[in-house]
C-alpha positions in Angstrom: 89.9 91.3 115.5 92.8 90.0 113.4 90.8 86.8 112.7 87.7 88.8 111.8 89.7 90.7 109.1 91.3 87.6 107.7 88.1 85.5 107.8 85.9 88.2 106.2 84.5 86.6 102.9 84.5 90.0 101.3 88.2 90.7 101.8 91.2 91.3 99.5 93.4 91.1 102.6 92.7 87.4 103.2 94.5 86.4 99.9 97.7 88.0 101.1 98.6 85.6 104.0 102.3 86.6 104.3 103.0 89.0 107.2 105.1 91.4 105.1 102.3 91.8 102.5 99.6 92.1 105.2 101.5 94.8 107.0 102.1 96.7 103.8 98.5 96.5 102.8 97.3 97.7 106.2 99.7 100.6 106.0 98.4 101.5 102.5 94.7 101.2 103.7 95.3 103.4 106.7 97.2 106.0 104.7 94.8 106.3 101.8 91.8 107.3 103.8 88.8 107.7 101.5 91.0 108.1 98.4 91.7 105.4 95.9 95.4 105.7 96.3 97.9 106.3 99.1 99.7 109.7 98.9 103.4 109.2 98.1 104.2 111.5 101.0 102.5 109.0 103.4 105.2 106.5 102.8 107.8 107.1 105.5 110.7 104.5 105.3 111.8 105.3 108.9 108.5 103.8 110.1 108.9 100.6 108.3 112.6 99.7 108.2 111.9 96.0 108.6 109.9 96.0 105.3 112.4 97.9 103.1 114.3 94.8 102.0 111.1 93.5 100.4 110.0 96.7 98.7 110.1 98.1 95.2 109.2 101.7 94.2 108.3 102.2 90.6 108.0 105.7 89.0 105.2 105.9 86.4 105.3 108.3 83.5 103.2 108.2 80.3 100.9 105.5 81.7 102.2 101.9 81.7 104.6 102.8 78.8 107.3 104.3 81.1 108.1 102.4 84.3 111.4 103.1 86.1 112.5 101.3 89.2 113.4 104.0 91.8 114.1 101.6 94.7 114.8 97.9 94.8 115.1 96.2 98.3 118.0 94.0 99.2 115.9 90.7 99.3 114.8 91.4 95.7 118.3 92.3 94.6 119.6 89.0 96.1 116.9 87.0 94.3 117.7 88.6 91.0 121.4 88.8 91.5 121.5 92.4 90.3 120.3 95.7 91.6 118.1 97.1 88.9 117.5 100.5 90.6 117.3 103.2 87.9 116.5 100.7 85.1 113.3 100.7 83.1 111.0 97.7 82.6 112.1 97.4 79.0 115.8 97.3 80.0 115.1 94.3 82.1 112.7 92.1 80.2 111.0 91.4 76.9 108.4 89.2 75.2 105.8 87.4 77.3 107.3 88.6 80.6 107.2 92.2 79.5 103.6 91.8 78.4 102.7 90.1 81.7 104.4 92.8 83.8 102.8 95.7 81.7 99.4 94.1 82.2 100.0 93.8 86.0 101.1 97.4 86.3 98.5 98.6 83.9 95.8 97.2 86.2 97.2 99.0 89.2 97.7 102.3 87.4 94.6 102.2 85.2 92.1 101.0 87.8 93.9 102.5 90.9 93.5 99.3 92.8 95.9 96.9 94.6 96.9 93.7 92.8 98.1 90.5 94.4 100.0 88.1 92.2 101.9 84.9 92.7 103.8 82.6 90.5 107.0 80.8 89.8 110.0 83.1 90.0 112.3 82.6 87.0 115.5 84.4 86.5 118.4 83.3 84.4 121.0 81.5 86.4 118.9 81.5 89.6 117.1 78.7 91.4 113.4 78.8 90.6 111.1 79.4 93.5 107.7 80.8 94.3 107.1 84.6 94.6 104.2 86.6 96.0 103.7 90.3 95.1 101.5 93.0 96.3 101.3 96.1 94.0 99.8 99.2 95.5 98.9 102.5 93.8 100.4 105.7 95.1 99.9 109.3 94.0 102.0 112.5 94.3 99.3 114.9 93.3 96.2 113.2 94.7 94.9 112.4 91.2 97.0 110.3 88.9 98.8 107.1 89.9 102.4 108.0 89.3 104.1 105.6 91.7 103.6 101.9 92.4 104.7 100.4 95.7 105.4 96.7 95.5 106.0 94.2 98.3 107.6 91.0 97.2 108.5 87.8 99.0 110.1 84.5 97.9 109.4 81.0 99.1 111.8 78.1 98.3 109.4 75.3 99.1 106.8 75.2 96.3 103.7 73.1 96.3 101.8 72.8 93.1 99.7 75.9 92.8 98.2 78.0 90.1 99.8 81.3 89.1 97.5 84.2 89.9 96.9 87.8 89.3 94.1 89.1 91.5 93.0 92.8 91.4 91.1 94.0 94.5 87.4 94.7 94.1 85.9 98.0 95.5 83.7 96.1 97.9 86.7 94.2 99.3 88.7 97.4 99.8 85.8 99.1 101.6 85.3 96.0 103.8 89.0 95.7 104.6 89.2 99.3 105.5 86.2 99.3 107.7 87.5 96.2 109.6 90.9 97.8 110.0 89.3 100.9 111.6 87.6 98.7 114.1 90.9 97.2 115.4 
């Protein structure tokens, strides 16, 4: 059945490839049920300790204008060279990177859909590599998206690839969820 899910032509899941991102997406799909977003209460860190090092939790207030990093996993801290837990997006970046990041989070929050992105990881004083990110909408009250869960992995070997931001389409989410229920 795993092959059926990953080979489905109407699938957001098949773009994810990396096991960490696939597991996180499946957890989100199972936890959200028929809702557009996973309840924040459905995220139990004790059930996914092996994923924590690759996770980011972002609190959302006032739409995409106020994003604060609540949790930053150890792999992400290592890649950046700093733990930015508690910092806002504006405290960390500016210019084109700030615009790019706001656009990415804005899609997750405004459309209540997962977004997969990949591109060159650039951080001052750090080796450049490739990163893949999965942004997932979460909700505390069942209505508004007020938390974003991010899974992020880094690859050192980089083939020439195009950078990408890929929001999930509704038919892909429905197809992936149906396939997951059949497993």
